[in-house]
N, C-alpha and C positions, 0 to 999 in steps of 0.2 A: 502494501501499499504506500502511496506516495504520502508524505509528510507534508501539509499542511503550509500552504503558503504563505510567509512574514510579509507584512506591511512595507513597503519599501519606503521608510523617514528619511527626515531632511538629513540623519545620521547615518550614512550606513551600516547594518547591523555586525559585521565586521569590528567595526572600533570596541563596540559592546563586548565583542569577544575578548580584544584585546585589552579593556580596562577590565574584566571578572577576571583572567587569568594572571594578570596584575596584580590584581589584590590577593590571589591564592600565592602565588607566586612569594610578592613582597613576606608575608607571613611564613610559608616555609621557608623559603631560605634565611631570611633572617631569625628566626628559632634554629634552622637546623645547618646550613651550610656557612652560614656565618656567624650564626652564634653558638654553636657547640663548643668553638673556643673557650668561651666563657665557663665550662661546667667544666674544661677536662682540669685547672690546678686545683679547687676543693677536691674532687674526684681523685687523683694521684695523691694529696694529702689525706684525704681519709682511711683509701685501702692499702698505699704507700706499695703503689705498682711502678715496672718502671714505664718509661716514655713509651718505647717501644711496643710493650707488652698492651696497653693501652690505644696505642693507635692501631692498633691489631681489629679493633670496633669498628675504627672510621675504616678499615682497609675491607674488614667485611661488608659493609655497608656499598662498598664499591662493588666487593665482589658479586653481591646478590642484584646488587642493581644491573651490573653488564651478564649475570644470565637470566634473572627474568625479564631482562631489557627489551628481548627480542620477543619474548609471547604477546607482554605486552603490548607494542609494538604493532603485534599483527591481531591480538584483539581491539586495538585501536583502529585500526583500519577494517576493523568487518565492522562492530558496535555504535562507536564514536566515543564521544571524552563525556557525557556529563558521566551515564552509568557508570564511569570506569572513575573518575575524577569524585565521584561522590566517594565510593567503596575507597577508594584510596584515605579520604579524610577521616575516615571512620576507623580504618587500620593504624595508619599512622600518629594518632591522637590516642591511640591505645596503650600505642608502643613506649610513649611518654610518660605514660601515666606510669605503665609496669616500673619502664625503667626507673621512677621516684622511688623505688621501695626498694630496690637488690641490695642483695646484701653480700652477693660472690661475683667473681668473674666471669663464670658464667652466665650469670644473670644479666652481668653489663651485656654480654656478649649477642645471650636472648634477645634485649630490649632494641639494641643496635639491627637487628637484623628484622623484628619488626616493625620498625621504622621506614627501615630500608625499603620492605616489601608496598609501604605504603606510599611512600612515595614513588617509587617505578611505575606506580597504578595510577598518581592524584598530583603530581608536580615535574617542573622540570622542562622533559625532552617532551611527553605530550603535552605538554601545555603551551608548545612552539608551534609542535604540529598542527595544533588548532588554530594557531595565527595563520601558519603560513599555507595551511587549508582555504581560507578566507581570503587570499591575498597572492595575485604574480607580478604584476608591475609593480606596485608599491610593495613587493613582500618584505624586502631590506628596510625598508621606512618603518613600517607596522613592527617589522622585531626589535627595531632600536627601540620606539618608544614601546613597546614592551619591557623591554631591559634596563632601558633607562631610567623609566616609574620601578622598575624590580630594585636597580641599583641606589637612588636615592633611598627609598625606605626600608629596603631590605638593613642596611648597616644601621640602622638609629634602634634597632631592638638590639644589638651587641651592650651600647652602655645601659640599656632596661638593665637588662638579662644582670648584669654586674651589679646594677644598683639590687637586685630582685636575690638575687645568692648574697650578698653583704647582707641584706637584711630580715629572709626569711631564711638562708641555708638553700643548697641549691637543690637538694629532694622538693620541698615545698614549687623553687624555681620551675624544675623540669613539670610538675603536675599541672601547675599553671599553663604551663605553654602547653600539652596535651590538652587540657577543655578549652584554652582558646583556636586550636585548628578548628574542634568542633563547632565553637558559635559563629568564628567567622571563614573559615574556608565551605562549608555545606552549603550554606545561604549561594557564595557564588556558582559554586558549581553546577547550580539549576540555569545559569544565565546561559550554559556551555550550548554551543551546537557541533554541530561535523563540518558538512560541507554548503555552501549557498545554493547551489543549482536545488537541493534537495527541497527546500523554502522557496524556492520560484526569484532566487536572487541570481547575480552575477559574481565573480572575483572583482574586488576592487570595487565592488560597488558601481559597476557602470551599469545604466538603464540598456533592456535589452532594443529599444531601437537603436543604440548607439556602439552594441557589442562588437557587429562587424567592422563598424569604421573603426571602432580601438584596438580590433585585436589585428586589423592588416597597418595600421598602424605600428602596433609594438611588432608585427613581424618587419617590417622596412627595420625600424630601432635595430632587433634583436641581429637583424643581418649585418646591420652595419657593425656592432659592436664586435660580433665573431671576427670581423674581416682585419678588423683594429688590433684585437688581442685576445679574440678565442673564448671568449668568456662564457659566450651564453650559445645555444643550438638556433636554429632560423625559426620555432617555434616551438610553442611547452611541448616536452614531453613525459613521456609515463614509462617508466622503468617497474617491474617486478621485479620482487626481491631477489629473485634467480636469474634474472639480465642483471641488474647490478653487481650480483656476485661475481660475474664473468667480465666484465671489465678491470682495467687497470686504475681508474678514474677512485674509484668504490678504494682499493686498498693503498695508494696514493692518499688519499684523506682518511683514510682510517692512520695510519701512521702516526702521520702528518698530524693530528688532532690527538691524540695519546703521548705522543712525544710531551706537545706543547701542555697540556690538561694536567703531566707528573707533577709540576711546580703550584699549582691553581689545588690540587686535594691535598698537598704537602703545607701551604703557607697557610689557609685558612683554617690549617685547625691548631699549626704549631706557633705564628706570628704572636698571639695575646702572651702564650707561655718566655718565646723568644725574649719579649722586648720586659719583663719580669727580670730577666735573665739576668738582661744585659743594665740593672736598675734603671729604665725610662720609669717613671713614675706613673703607679696606677691608673689615675684618671688619666694621664695623656694618652697611656698603652689604649685602653679604653674608648680612647676617643679616635682613635687611628683606623680602624674598620670603618666607622662611618662617612669619616671622609674618603677614607680609598674606594667605596661606593660611590660619593657622590661626586667625586672625580670623573670617576669610570661612567654613572652614569651620563657625562654630558660627551665623553668619548663616544656610548654606544650609541646617542641620537644622532650628532654630526657622522659619523665613520655608518650607521645604516642610511643615511640618507645618501651619503660617498658608494655606497655599494651598490645605488642601485645606478649610478652614472658611472663608474669605473670600474676596472677589474676587480675583483672582489680578494682573488688570491693576490695579488702584490699590496692591498691592503692589509691584509692579516697577514705578512709576511711582515710590514713594516713594525707592528703591533707585537708578533713574538720579539723583533729585535729590541722593543723596548722593554718589553717581560723580560727578558736576560737581564739590560745593561741596571734594570730596578734589583735583579734577584741578587747580581755581583755588588752593589752598594748595598744590598740588606747583609750581606757576609759581610761587613764593612764597618755594621752601625756598633757605637759605644757610645754614644750618645744624642740625646733628643736633637741635634741639630742634621742631622745624617738622617732624620726621618723625612727631610723636603724633596732631596731629591730620588731617595725612595718612593712617593708617593708619585710625585713626579711625572715618573718614568712607568712604573709599575703597574700604577692606576690603571692609566689608557691604554696600556698595554696589555693586560689581562681582560679587563672590560671591553677596549673596543672591538674584539675578535669574536666575543658574543652572541648579535643577531647576527653576523655576516657567517659562522660556520653553517648553519643550519639554513640561510638566504644559501649560499650556494652550494648546497646540495639540493635545495628543490629547481637550480635552474639544470644542475646535471641531470636531476632523475625526475623530477616531477612532483606532483601533488599525491597522485591517487595512492602510491606503497609509502606515501615519507613517510610516516610514523615505523614501518617495518623494518625499512631501510635504514632510518637512525638507531631503532633495535638491534641490527646486526654493525654496524657500526661501532656503537657503545660495548659489545662482546667482543669486539677484535680491539678493541683500549682496557681489555679486563686487566690484564699481568701489569699493564704500567701504573693504570687508578690504583689496584691493591699494592703495589709497592712502597709507591712516593709516600705515605703517610710512613708507616714500617720504617720504610731504610732512614729518610728525616730523622726519625725518634732513635733509631738504631744507633746512628752517627754519633748523635750527642749523647748517649749512653756513653758510649764506647771513649771518644774524644773529651766529650765535657763542652760541647759548643756544637752551632750548626752550621760552621763555615764549611765544610767540605760539602753538606747536603745543600747548601744553598749555592753553593759553588756548580753541582753535577747537574743540578734543576737550571741553571740556566745555562749550561752548556744542550740539555734538551731541548733545552727552549730553543737554541740556536741549530738544532739539526734536524728540527723541527722542517724549516722555510723551505730548504731546495723539494722537499715532497711535496710542499702546498703549490712550488710556481710548477714543478713538474706534472701534476693535474692538467689534465684535460677536460670539454665535454665529452663525452662517450660518442665519437660520429656514428658508427655503424649503426647504432640500434637509433641514433634520433632521428632520422630522417625516414624511421620505419612507420606506418602506422599505429596510434597509441597502445602500448599493450594492456589488454586486459588483469585487471589483478584480481 
């Protein structure tokens, strides 16, 4: 049965999708991706675990996400985002509530896996896939707005969590985070829809009587762009997951994103603890995360807009070079003043690439199996994402400093650049008729 058509209001419904996904990602990212580092020091202090052992929990989250991400991606392409995200909210909130009651290491790991299962179904990549399904010509801009909003707001949760932990202890703060997921994210999940065509709408908000003209204009622009730098195919393509796996572009993008993502996975977990180690005042250390996300938000917005105009691969390469510079600076931080050049480089580097990565995937492989292909890419990045946080913690346990770990992560970021630049649109299938999902 065909879904009922949505009225075409003045504001394209795709932008409401962006707003709802932004609210969910803001809370989820603030509470977990950016915020869990605030729980790291008190948990280590209470249980006396080493940093490497404690980091295993975060790596288990990456492991579970990489394995189930494939299944979640295929499920998303079949049933859409609303039911999946709603279920994910329930599970993730329950994981935080469970984690607030743990008494041993195995309970800590189990809680992390439960939260990860919820996040795999209801956060991150699937929300980006939801937005990507509603846009083609404006995809990088829409993802840039989504990630810029998330960047501005998610980082603000970190000092709030530090205050909650100081005032009410980490267990109460963890419990409140779980309840907050249910109260804030569940209603927002009801706004989500799968694809505009199912509701009588067209991507980018194009009215039906202008869709043919818009399509012709886009094809001319895409052909011109393809001739100049090979960024896009002549029209939208739709690869099946099996077809994508047979292309060199899939593997080049996967390796590039795995290498660059190592730094993000490790730094977000260890940064707050590192700053306390080098005697950065606690209040300033708590403020670094929101400052970082605020700077990165501007980069996401600007570079997302530029990504619709210029070669996304080259812009991503520049951001990863800045990320590497920031990591080298971080390795040498000994006082508060060093944080200024670190924030100026690393924030733009890690943040600017965030909306461009899924937008580039959409250019290469299309919308029809977007989440499935994204899940497969996540699975190929599994080892790097799992190893990076534990490696950083182990290096500190052995050497007493994160110096070598940060330099290794900088090298990985630089190594990712040639892989992204070598990636080309999959030409063999791009001119074939759209494949059935």
